[in-house]
C-alpha positions in Angstrom: 8.4 9.5 11.4 8.7 7.1 8.4 9.4 8.9 5.2 9.3 6.1 2.6 8.4 6.6 -1.1 5.3 4.6 -1.9 7.1 3.2 -5.0 9.8 1.7 -2.8 7.2 0.0 -0.6 5.5 -1.3 -3.8 8.8 -2.8 -4.8 9.1 -4.6 -1.5 6.0 -6.5 -2.5 6.9 -6.9 -6.2 10.2 -8.4 -5.3 8.5 -10.8 -2.9 6.3 -12.0 -5.8 9.4 -13.2 -7.6 7.2 -13.5 -10.7 7.6 -12.1 -14.2 3.8 -12.0 -14.7 2.4 -8.5 -15.1 0.9 -7.5 -11.7 -2.4 -5.6 -11.5 -1.8 -2.1 -10.2 -4.8 -2.6 -7.9 -3.0 -5.5 -6.2 0.1 -3.5 -5.4 -1.9 -0.4 -4.4 -3.9 -2.4 -1.8 -0.9 -4.2 -0.4 0.8 -0.8 0.1 -2.3 0.6 1.8 -2.6 -2.4 4.1 1.1 -2.3 5.0 0.8 1.4 5.7 -2.2 0.8 8.0 -0.6 -2.1 9.9 2.6 -0.1 10.4 0.5 2.8 11.8 -1.2 0.4 14.2 1.9 -1.6 15.3 4.8 0.9 15.0 2.8 4.1 15.6 3.8 5.8 12.3 3.0 5.7 8.6 5.1 3.5 6.4 4.6 5.8 3.4 5.0 9.5 3.4 2.1 10.4 1.1 -1.6 10.0 2.0 -3.6 7.6 -0.1 -6.5 8.9 -2.1 -10.0 7.5 -2.1 -10.5 6.4 -5.7 -13.5 4.4 -6.9 -11.7 1.0 -6.4 -10.2 1.9 -3.0 -7.2 3.6 -1.7 -4.5 4.7 -4.2 -1.1 6.2 -3.8 -0.9 8.7 -6.6 2.9 8.4 -7.0 2.6 4.6 -7.7 -0.3 5.3 -10.2 1.6 8.0 -12.0 4.8 6.0 -12.1 3.2 3.0 -13.6 1.2 5.1 -16.0 4.3 7.0 -17.2 7.0 4.3 -17.0 5.4 1.0 -16.5 7.0 -1.9 -14.7 10.6 -2.3 -16.0 12.8 -4.0 -13.5 13.2 -7.7 -12.6 9.9 -9.1 -11.4 8.2 -6.1 -12.9 9.5 -3.7 -10.3 9.3 0.1 -10.5 12.5 1.6 -11.8 13.8 5.2 -11.5 13.8 6.5 -15.1 16.9 8.6 -14.5 19.1 5.9 -13.0 17.5 2.8 -14.4 17.7 1.2 -11.0 15.0 -0.4 -8.9 13.5 2.2 -6.4 14.5 1.0 -2.9 14.8 2.6 0.5 16.3 1.5 3.8 13.5 -0.2 5.7 13.9 -0.7 9.5 13.6 -4.2 11.0 10.3 -3.3 12.6 8.9 -2.1 9.2 10.3 -5.2 7.5 8.4 -7.3 10.0 5.1 -5.5 9.1 5.8 -5.9 5.4 6.6 -9.6 5.8 3.4 -10.1 7.8 1.3 -8.3 5.3 2.8 -10.4 2.5 2.2 -13.6 4.4 -1.4 -12.7 5.3 -2.5 -10.9 2.2 0.0 -11.5 -0.7 -1.8 -14.6 -1.9 -5.2 -12.8 -2.3 -6.3 -11.4 -5.6 -6.7 -7.7 -6.4 -10.5 -7.7 -6.2 -10.4 -9.4 -2.8 -7.9 -6.9 -1.5 -10.1 -4.1 -2.9 -13.1 -5.5 -1.1 -11.1 -5.5 2.2 -10.5 -1.8 1.8 -14.1 -1.1 1.1 -15.5 -2.4 4.4 -18.1 -0.4 6.3 -16.5 2.4 8.3 -13.2 1.9 6.6 -10.9 4.9 6.1 -11.6 4.7 2.4 -15.4 4.8 3.0 -15.1 7.8 5.3 -13.0 9.8 2.9 -14.9 8.8 -0.3 -18.4 9.5 1.1 -17.7 12.4 3.4 -15.0 14.4 1.4 -15.5 13.0 -2.1 -13.9 11.1 -4.8 -10.1 11.2 -4.7 -10.0 12.9 -1.3 -7.1 12.0 0.9 -7.7 9.4 3.5 -7.1 10.5 7.1 -4.0 9.0 8.7 -5.8 8.9 12.0 -8.8 7.0 10.4 -6.3 4.5 9.0 -4.5 4.0 12.3 -7.8 3.6 14.2 -9.1 1.1 11.6 -6.1 -1.1 11.8 -6.0 -1.0 15.6 -9.7 -2.0 15.6 -8.8 -4.9 13.3 -6.0 -6.0 15.6 -8.3 -5.8 18.6 -10.9 -7.9 16.7 -8.2 -10.6 16.0 -8.1 -9.9 12.3 -4.4 -9.1 12.2 
């Protein structure tokens, strides 16, 4: 099972941006959620070890939220940096995981934060199921996420 820190996956996208402009946290959160979902559908396992939470504006990985709130973006291209080592948080990503991240970047990376948020708020989405059945900030179900992205693939939306 994949055991990646959400902050390391966020950095995969921040480094692909290759931009010094301050990124909106919502943008990074949604790309991480989408990549996690597609990895579940394609590779059969989550990309990120923590469950996203159903916040008002969509799925949020609390570790990313807390890190940016406490330490901000500090590395090159506004990446997330370990406050103890002052190095960019990175992990070893498998080739199959890298393909998913590359595909998510290619398909969704050009979209704005609001558009990405709308995608995560679709009817019967994992966010909607968690938010309206278990409440605000409830964990999304990994099975709901997997099923949602399989359904997107079957509908040709991948």
